[in-house]
N, C-alpha and C positions, 0 to 999 in steps of 0.2 A: 405511652409516650409515642408517634410518630418517628419512624427512623428514616433519614435522608441521609447516602452513600453516595458521595461524589467520589468519581475515580479520576485523580489526574490532580496535579494542585501547580498547573501552568494560568498564565490569564484567565481564561475560562472558569476553571476549576477554584480559584482564589475567590473569583468575582460572586460566583454560587453560593459560597462559603458564608461569602460578607454580608450577601442580602438574607440570609437566615439565619445569622446569629443573633442570640437574645430572644428566639420568637416562638419562645416553645417547644420547638422541636429538638430531637436529637440527628445533629450534624456527625459523619463518619467522614473523614478526608482521608483513602488511598493513592499511595505511589511508591512506588519502588526507589524514589528518592526520598533523604528527609530535608531537601529543600525547595527553595521555588527558584527556579532559575532565569534570567534573564537575557534571553535569547538572542535579543537584538542589538549586545553588547559582545556575544561570544567571538565576533572576529577582532576585537580592540584586546582581546585575552591571548589570540595569536598572533596578533602582530605586537604582542609586548609592549601595550600600552597601558594595562591592566592588568593587576592582580585578578585571581580567577575566584579568588571569598568576595570579591567587592562588587561581585555582578549577582552573588547567590545568599541564600538569606533562608535561617535556621525556620522551617514549618512551626516546630511545636512552640518556637519563642514569640512568634505571628500569632498564633492560635489560642495560646494562654492568656489573651486576652479577650476572646470573640466567645461570650457566654454560649452553651449548649453544642459547642465544638472541639472535636477531640481527632488524632492524628494516628494512625496507625502505619506503619512502616510495612508494606507488602506488595505484592505484584499480582494484576488480578489475571489468573489466568482464564478466567472464561466465566460467560454471563448463562444465567440458568432465567429466559423469561416466566416460563410457565411457575417455578417455583418461586420466583422474585429471592433470588440469591446468587451471590458472588462466588466463585471456587477460588481459595488464596491457596499457599503452599501447606499444605498439611491441615486446610478447615475451611468453613463457609462461612462468608457473612451477609443474612436476610438484611432484605428493606422494604420499606414501605413505599418510596420513593427513591429513583437512581438517577444521578446526572454521570452521563458520559461526558467525559472530557481529557481525553487521554493522548490528543495529539497527534501528531505525525513522524513520520521516519525519512527520509532519505528517500528518493525515487531513482535508482539509476536504469529504469525501462528494461531490466531483464541483460543488461551487459556487465557480466559473470568479471570480464576482466579489468574491466573499470572499477568494479564494487572491491575488486581486490590489493586494486593501488592507488585509488583516488581516498583524498580526505576530505572530509565532511564535519558539519558543525551542526550538530543538533544535541550535543551534550556536553559538561564540563571538560571530559577527562579526554574530547576529542578536538578542544580547540589548544589544549595544552601539549597535544601529541604534535598539533598542524606548530607549532610556537618551537617545538623541541625541533623540525626537522629544520624548519626556514629558519634555525640559527644554525641546526648541525651542516646544513648546507656548506653554508660558509665557512665555517672550522675546515669542512672534510676541501672544500676549495681551497682555502687557503695555502694548505698541504701537500694537494694534486698536481704533479708535473706534467700529465698529458694537456695539454690546452682545450681537444674538444670536449674532456671529462672534465675539465674543471666548467665549461662553458654551460655544459649540462647540468652540472650542480647549481650553476646560479641561473639558471631558468625556469621560472614556475607557472605555472598554466592554470587558469582559472576557466572553469564551464560554467557559464550562468550569467544574462547579462539582466537577471534582475538586482535589486538591493543590495543584498546578500556578498553577490559577484561585486557591484561596481565598489561596497565598502569597502571590502576585502582588497579591491585592486588598487585603490588609493591610498590605503593604508599600506601597502607593503611597497609600495612607489614610493611613499615617502620614509618608513623605513631604510629603505636600502639608502634613497638620496641623503637622507640626513642625519643618519644613527651609523649604519653600518658601515658605509664606506669611511668614514674615520676609524671605526674600530679594526676595522682590516686592510691596511694601508697596501699590504701586499697585493690585494686586487683591486687597487685604481684602474689600471689598465684595463680592466675587464669592466664594462657595465653591466650589471643585472637586468634581466630580460623578465618581463614581468607580461604575461597573456592573457589576456580575455577573449575568448572564444563564445558566441554568440549565433545561437541556432539562427534565429529573425534578423531580420533587415534593421533592427535599430535595440537598442539598448532601454532598459527601466520600458516594457512592453504598455503599463497600465497607466504610465505621463503622458502629460500633452506634447506634442512634437518637439516646441518650444523648449521644453526643460530635454529630450532627450538628445536636442542637438546639443546643448550646451555641456549636459554630460559627457557627450562625445569627444567634443573638441576640449574638456578639460583635461580627462584623463589622457586625452594622447598628447598634449604641455606638458602632463606628467611624465611622457615616456609611456604610457602601457599602450601597447601596440594591441589594439582592439581588431578583432576576425570576426566581421558577421557575415550571415550567411552561412554560416560554418559549424558544423558539425564533429563530435569526438565519436570514433567510432570503435575504439578498444587501445588497451594500453600498457605496458610492462612496464615494471619498476626504473627504469631509465628511459621510457618510447612514449610518447604518445601518438595516438594514430587518430589520424583527420579523413573524414567519408571521402575528400577526393585521391585518396593516397598519398598525399602528404604526412610527412613521420618527423616530428618536432623533439629531438633528444633533449630532455629535461627529466629531473630524477623528483619534481612536486608538481603532483596534480591536485586540485582544490576541486571540488564538485558540490556547486553549487543550483545544477539546472531544475531541477523538482523535486516534489514532498508527497509520499505516499500517508494513508493513513496509519496509526498504528496496529499492530498486529490482533490487536484485542478485537477489532471488528469484525477479523474473521469470524470469528464466534457468534455474532449476533446474523441470523438466521432470516436475512434478508436482502434484494435483489442491490446490489451495489450502483455507482453511478462512476463517475473518471476519480482514479485517483484512489478509488475504493471508501469514495465517501457514503454516509449511510444517509438514505434520502428520509427527511422528516416533513414533520403537518407544520401548519403556517405557525404554531405555535410552539414548536421547536419537541414535539414529545413522537415517540416512535407509533408508527401504526398499529391501531390495534394493542398498542402496550401506555396507555396514556400516563401512566406512573413512571414510563421513563423519557429523559431528556436525553439529547444529545448536542453536544453546544463545542466551537472550535472550528476546528480541523477536520474533525471526523462526522460533522454534520454537513448534509449537502440540502442549499435550500434557493429558489431563485427568487432574486425580486428585482423588478421591469425585466423581465425576461432574459435574466443574465445569471448564472450561481455567482451567488456570493464567494467573494476571494478567503483565500486559507491565511487571511494575516492575525497580527494581535488586536488590531482595534475589535473588528468582529467577533471576535472570542469573548472577549473583553463585555463586550454588549448583550452578548447572547450569554453569558453566565449571570448577567446579575440579571435579566429577563428570568432564566430561568431558575433562579431562585426564589425571585418574586410571581413568577406563576404557581411552584409548589405550594405555597405560604398560601395563595388567594384559591388553589386548589382547596388544600387544606383546610382553611376559613370557608367554602363553599360560595365563593363567587366569582363573578364572571371576570376572566382576563383578555384583554385584546391581542389579535396576534401580533408577532413579533415584525418589527420593521426595523433595520439597518438604517444609520444615519450616518453619513459618511461624513464625516469632519477634514475626511484629506487624507494626504500620504506624501510620505517625506523620506528623503534620502540623501544620508552624506557622500559627498565626495573625498575630500581631502581635506586641509590647514583653511580653514575660513570658507569652504565652500560647498552648497548643497544645494537641491532642490525639492522644494515643498507646492505640492496645491493646498490651498483650502479657500471653501465658499466661491468655488469657481472663478476662484485667482491663482495664478502661478508668480512663485517666487525663487530667487536663486542668487546666488555668491553669500557674501555679507550675512545678510539678514537672513536668511535660511537657514544656513549653520546656525547662528545664532537661537533660532527656534529647535531647532533640529538638538542643540545641547541642552536646551533647558526645559524641553517637553520628557527627553531622557532620564534626568535628574529626578523631575517632577513623579514619573513611573517607576523611578528604582525603590524599590522597599527598603527600610531601616535609614535611619540620622547618620550613623557611620558611612554606610556603604554610599550615600550621598556624599558626602563628606571627603571618601577617600578617591571617587570616582573626580571632582572635583578639584580635588588636590591636585591630582597625576594629568587629568588635563591643562590644568594651569601652568605646571609646573612643563607641560612639553612644549606649550605654546609660546611661552618666554624662553626656553633655552635650545629648541629642540632635541630634548634626549628624553630617552626613555629607559630608566632604571629596569623593568622589569626581564632585560633580558636573559634570562637564565632556561640553561637545558639542561632537565630533571631527569632522561632516560641517559644509562650508564653507557660507557662503548663509543662515544664518538670521538675521543680520544684515540683511539685504540686499544688493544687488547695485548698482553704479552704472553696470552698462553698459543 
């Protein structure tokens, strides 16, 4: 029996496994986490809208219904292409076919001071850390006597005007306005600052100009300070430095200005493209190694003269294709080259406000927001998770309340030592 090893249980890896389940092959899923994480909603964990468990689903509970698919909790340390095996701590795993879907990590572009002092959102614990930081800043500000320091504690700098930055900025502004100002009456005289910094001259660069303008105006009406054509050059625990010499006193810096491929890509001995991505053949296979497929953020493939973006929709289609291409190769059948079918993009800005493109048309406002809600519920894995997320969203929409305002790190109230 041929063995297919899939590295990574993100959107691409899961789609590949689903395509191969029950097809007479041994499929082994490898990941260093035992759950699939729905990353598009991580920012809602960070802004106290959702519990972390509601956007994660255990892999073993999922694959036990998939014939021929098994899961192993392990981190892949390297890939031996010549001997067709993967190295994991204390062992090796051999493969006949390999799907690399290890995803990406945050790209700080070599700025060590930013990497040390900024928060990002790529893992579940990152979202919890950021939630602790936001809520903890309000607690510290409530007992701070120095006005300047209190102001800095209530200043939140968000870097990156893509969907993640926009969604986090909007959610944080609503959290401050509708919830935390009521929790902290002693801070009502000071309005928290949410600052969104973008290096380009527009937000949501991949969206049409009409939706970019809508997003900018909506964020401004929500109280978000948007700084375009601005770059962050460095950071300290209580200050953020801009390229023009401006210093923003702030205790919280969130970075969503770029991603690069997971470190596993470094073990693949091929020339890399931008962000460390691995160039692939039209069928997503690795040049010289037709048994190896690269999908999702790891893969670099140009279509219509442009590289495919590092987004979930691309990863899902590539993962599904890789699984079917492996099956076709196993059955000695021909399979057409991969082609991404763009069904559109969307981003939510805040309550009853979102932007979306679909099939050449642009949508904004309440309708786009409803579509955003529906699609995110649809792609969440597990009935319990969908139900919990829907209940939380409904509760917040009706009552303007968020119940998950938990600070889970110790020391926010000071220490007796």
